[in-house]
N, C-alpha and C positions, 0 to 999 in steps of 0.2 A: 513301175513294175514292182519295185521293192515293197511298196505299201499295199499292193493288191494281193500278194501271195503271203499267206500266213506262214511264219517260220522261215522266211527267206533269209533274213539276216543271220539267224542262228545257223542255218544250213551253210550259208556262205562262210561264216567264221569256222565251222567245222572243216569245211573243205580247205580253207586257208591253213588251218593247223595240220591237216593231212598232207597238203602240198609241202609245207615246211619240213615235216618229218621225213617225207619221201626224199626231198632234196638233201637233207642231212645224211640219210642212209646211203643214197647214191654217191654223195660227195666222199664219204668215208670209204666206200668200196672202190671208187675210182682212184682215190689217193693210194690205197693199198696196191691196186694194179700198177699205177705209175711208179710206186716205190719198187715193186718187184721187177718191173721192166727196166728201171734204172739200174738196179743191181745186176740184171742180165747184161745190160750194155757195158757196165764196168768190168764184169768178168770176161765178156767177149773181147773187149779192147785189151785187157791184161793178157789174155791168152794170145791174142794177135801179136802183141809186142814181144811176148816170151818166145813164141814159136816162129813167127815170120820176121822178127826184127822190126826196125822202124820203117822199112820200105816194103810193105806187102805188095806183091804183084799178082796175086790170085783174085780175079774179079768176083768169084763166088763168095770169097770171104768178105770182101768189101760190100757186096750186095747184102749179105746177111747182117753185117754190123749196121749199115745204113737203114736196113729194114727195121732193126731194133730201135734205132734212133727215132724213126718216124712213128713207131708204135707208142713210144713214151710221149712224143709230142702230141699225138692224136688223143691220148688219154688226158694229158694236161689241158688241151684245148676243149675237150668234152667237159671236163670239170669246170673250166672257166665259163662255159655256156650255161651250166646249171647255176652258177653263183651270181647271175645277173640280179642286181637288187630289185625287189618287187616294186619299189616306188619310183624307179627311173622313168623318164619321160617316154622313151621308146623301147620298152622292154621286149616287145615282140620283134622289132626290127633287129635289135642286138642279137637275140637268140637266132633269128633267121640267118643273119650273116655268119654267126658262129657255126651253125649247122652246114651252111654252104662251104665254109672253110674246112670243116672236118671232112666233108665229102671230097673236096679237092685234095686234101692231104692224104686221104686213104687211097685215092686213085693214083696219086704220084708215088706213094709207097709201093703200090702194085706194079707200077712201071719200073721202079728201081729194082725190085726183087724178081722181075720177070726174066725168065731164061729165054734168051732170043733164039737159041737152037731149037727149042720145042714149041715155039710160039704159034698159036692159031691166029690166022689173019682176021677172022671174025671177032675173036676176043680182043685183039689189038684195036680194031676199028670201033668196037663197042666201048672200050676204055677211052679212046680218043674222043668219041662223041660225048661220053659222060663228062670228061674234063671240060670240053668246049661248052657244053650245056651249063654245067655248074659255074664256069667262069662268066658266061653271059648273064646268068641269073644274079651272080654276085655283083657284077658291074652295074646291072639295072638297080639293084637294091642299094648299092653304095652310092650310085649317082643320085638317087632320090634323097638320100641322107645328106649328101654333100651340098645339094642345092638348098636344103632347108637350114643347115647349120652354118654354111660358109657364105656370108654375103659377098657381093662383088667388092673387091678391094677398091678403096677410094684413094686417089692420088694425094700425096701429102701437100698441105697448103704451102704455097710459095711465100717467102718473106721478101716482099719488094718494097 
């Protein structure tokens, strides 16, 4: 196909350059978001220690702080999914696993910050189904990767 289309190689190189520039810009933006999120976490924890002492008992405060933790973790995982090396053997599978993990982390974050007093049963069921679906998809993708990369262990030779 490369030899039949005129200019295909040039177009392919241009797209590769565009993809590299887009990854660089996205990586810089995500790094800034993660840094600002981390600053928010540090400020929130400092306020928590100053105002509530070392033993906070207010669930709303803990939900807010852990929600901030997950926001930073999601940003870092998203940046990691962008930085997959283009020459790696299973680039698509690595990115797919990363996207599934980001989805699971976002759903878990939603569960953590969810106020159980005003919860809608349909929303809770939808979130549960989303986590179950993402987990099943991750298990299937990871299972295929594990069977390809991990051969069955051989027993050590006996010295008799």
